[in-house]
C-alpha positions in Angstrom: -252.8 108.1 -114.2 -250.1 110.5 -113.7 -247.7 110.6 -116.7 -245.3 113.2 -115.2 -241.7 112.5 -115.7 -239.6 112.2 -112.6 -237.4 115.2 -112.0 -233.7 115.0 -111.3 -232.7 117.6 -108.8 -229.1 118.4 -108.4 -228.0 116.2 -111.3 -225.6 118.7 -112.6 -224.2 119.4 -109.1 -223.6 115.7 -108.3 -221.4 115.5 -111.4 -219.5 118.7 -110.7 -218.7 118.1 -107.0 -216.3 115.1 -107.5 -214.5 117.1 -110.2 -214.1 120.1 -107.8 -212.8 117.8 -105.0 -210.3 116.1 -107.3 -209.1 119.5 -108.5 -208.6 120.7 -104.9 -206.6 117.6 -104.0 -204.4 117.9 -107.1 -203.8 121.6 -106.2 -202.8 120.6 -102.6 -200.4 117.9 -103.8 -198.9 120.2 -106.4 -198.3 122.9 -103.8 -196.5 120.4 -101.5 -194.4 119.2 -104.5 -193.4 122.8 -105.3 -192.5 123.4 -101.7 -190.2 120.3 -101.7 -188.6 121.3 -105.0 -188.0 124.8 -103.6 -186.2 123.5 -100.6 -189.0 124.1 -98.1 -189.8 121.2 -95.8 -193.5 120.5 -95.9 -193.3 118.6 -92.6 -191.9 121.6 -90.9 -194.5 123.2 -88.6 -193.5 126.5 -87.3 -194.3 127.1 -83.6 -195.7 130.4 -82.5 -193.7 129.8 -79.3 -190.3 130.0 -81.0 -188.1 132.7 -79.4 -190.5 133.1 -76.5 -190.0 132.0 -72.8 -191.0 128.4 -71.9 -194.5 128.3 -70.6 -195.2 128.2 -66.9 -195.2 124.5 -65.9 -195.2 122.6 -62.6 -195.4 118.9 -63.4 -195.4 116.3 -60.7 -192.8 113.6 -60.8 -193.2 110.0 -61.8 -193.5 107.5 -58.8 -190.2 107.2 -57.0 -188.7 109.8 -59.2 -188.2 113.1 -57.5 -188.4 116.0 -58.5 -190.9 116.7 -61.3 -190.3 119.3 -63.9 -190.9 123.0 -63.4 -190.2 126.2 -65.4 -187.2 127.2 -63.4 -185.5 123.9 -64.3 -185.5 125.0 -67.9 -183.7 128.3 -67.2 -180.3 126.9 -66.1 -178.6 125.7 -69.3 -179.2 124.7 -72.9 -181.4 121.6 -72.7 -183.9 119.5 -74.6 -187.5 118.9 -73.6 -188.8 115.7 -75.0 -192.5 115.0 -75.0 -193.1 111.2 -75.0 -195.4 108.4 -73.8 -195.2 104.7 -73.2 -198.1 104.3 -75.7 -196.1 106.1 -78.5 -194.5 103.8 -81.0 -192.5 106.6 -82.7 -191.0 107.5 -79.3 -189.5 104.0 -79.1 -187.7 104.6 -82.4 -185.9 107.7 -81.2 -185.2 106.3 -77.7 -181.8 104.7 -78.5 -180.5 108.0 -79.8 -181.7 109.8 -76.6 -180.0 107.1 -74.5 -176.7 107.7 -76.5 -177.0 111.5 -76.0 -177.6 111.0 -72.3 -174.7 108.5 -71.9 -172.3 110.9 -73.7 -173.7 113.8 -71.7 -174.3 115.8 -74.9 -177.1 117.9 -73.5 -179.5 117.6 -70.5 -182.7 116.0 -71.6 -185.9 116.6 -69.7 -189.0 114.5 -70.3 -192.7 115.2 -70.3 -194.7 112.0 -69.9 -197.7 113.0 -71.9 -201.2 111.5 -71.2 -199.6 108.4 -69.8 -200.3 106.2 -66.8 -197.4 106.9 -64.4 -196.9 103.2 -63.7 -196.7 102.5 -67.5 -194.2 105.3 -67.9 -192.0 103.8 -65.1 -192.2 100.3 -66.6 -191.3 101.7 -70.1 -188.3 103.5 -68.7 -187.2 100.4 -66.8 -187.4 98.3 -69.9 -185.9 100.8 -72.4 -183.6 102.9 -70.3 -184.0 106.4 -68.8 -182.2 109.3 -70.6 -184.0 112.0 -68.7 -182.5 114.3 -66.1 -185.9 115.4 -65.0 -189.4 114.1 -65.9 -192.8 115.5 -65.2 -196.2 113.9 -65.6 -198.7 115.6 -67.9 -201.8 113.4 -67.6 -204.3 116.0 -68.7 -202.1 117.8 -71.3 -201.6 121.1 -69.4 -197.9 121.3 -70.4 -198.6 119.9 -73.9 -201.1 122.6 -74.6 -198.9 125.3 -73.2 -196.0 124.1 -75.4 -198.3 123.7 -78.4 -197.6 120.0 -78.8 -199.4 118.3 -81.7 -198.3 114.7 -81.1 -195.6 112.6 -79.6 -192.7 112.6 -79.8 -191.9 116.3 -80.0 -188.6 117.9 -78.8 -187.9 121.5 -78.0 -184.4 123.1 -77.8 -184.4 125.5 -74.8 -181.6 128.0 -74.3 -180.0 128.9 -71.0 -182.4 131.7 -70.4 -185.4 129.5 -70.8 -186.3 130.6 -74.4 -187.7 128.1 -76.9 -185.3 128.1 -79.8 -186.4 125.1 -81.9 -189.3 122.6 -82.1 -188.8 119.2 -83.8 -191.9 117.2 -84.6 -191.5 113.4 -84.8 -188.6 111.2 -83.8 -185.1 112.7 -83.7 -183.0 110.8 -86.1 -179.2 110.7 -86.2 -179.3 113.0 -89.2 -181.6 115.5 -87.5 -179.4 115.4 -84.4 -176.1 115.8 -86.3 -177.3 118.4 -88.9 -179.9 120.5 -87.0 -180.1 120.0 -83.2 -176.4 119.5 -82.2 -175.2 122.6 -84.1 -178.0 124.6 -82.6 -177.1 123.4 -79.1 -173.4 124.2 -79.7 -174.3 127.7 -81.0 -176.6 128.4 -78.0 -173.8 127.5 -75.6 -171.5 130.2 -77.0 
């Protein structure tokens, strides 16, 4: 008979790995807390495209909605480019604000219907209202990739020369509009 004792390989490592993982998580949470306390917004994602010309796009229109959206359209006046989709729940939460801005003619709003079935986009706009001056379809993410979109909704402030001046990730709230985007739009118009 073999009386050899079973060996435990990696016993020490299996005890240390969870401790290391927990320490890394605590460190990441602590850094975010320090960022918040120092006034930095941890949700703010800087775009490498800020202060650069809008990318070259030529998006087809939605059905019965001519024209689409092209780069020259974004070089006429200060405007917003809003990336949205009928599948996007958060897009629905910001939509009433976009409708108000369009109704009050605060700023031209151009839409990019991202990875959406064109007929679904049309139905969504018919049901919820259409705040967009121009809309282009982006079914395979060509424009989204060019703009560096990470999710919907995202909104870009474009100056009159077609330069990206600001990127907002997530729904635009009344607070974000009043305290960040509206003052920037006004400043860019001067």
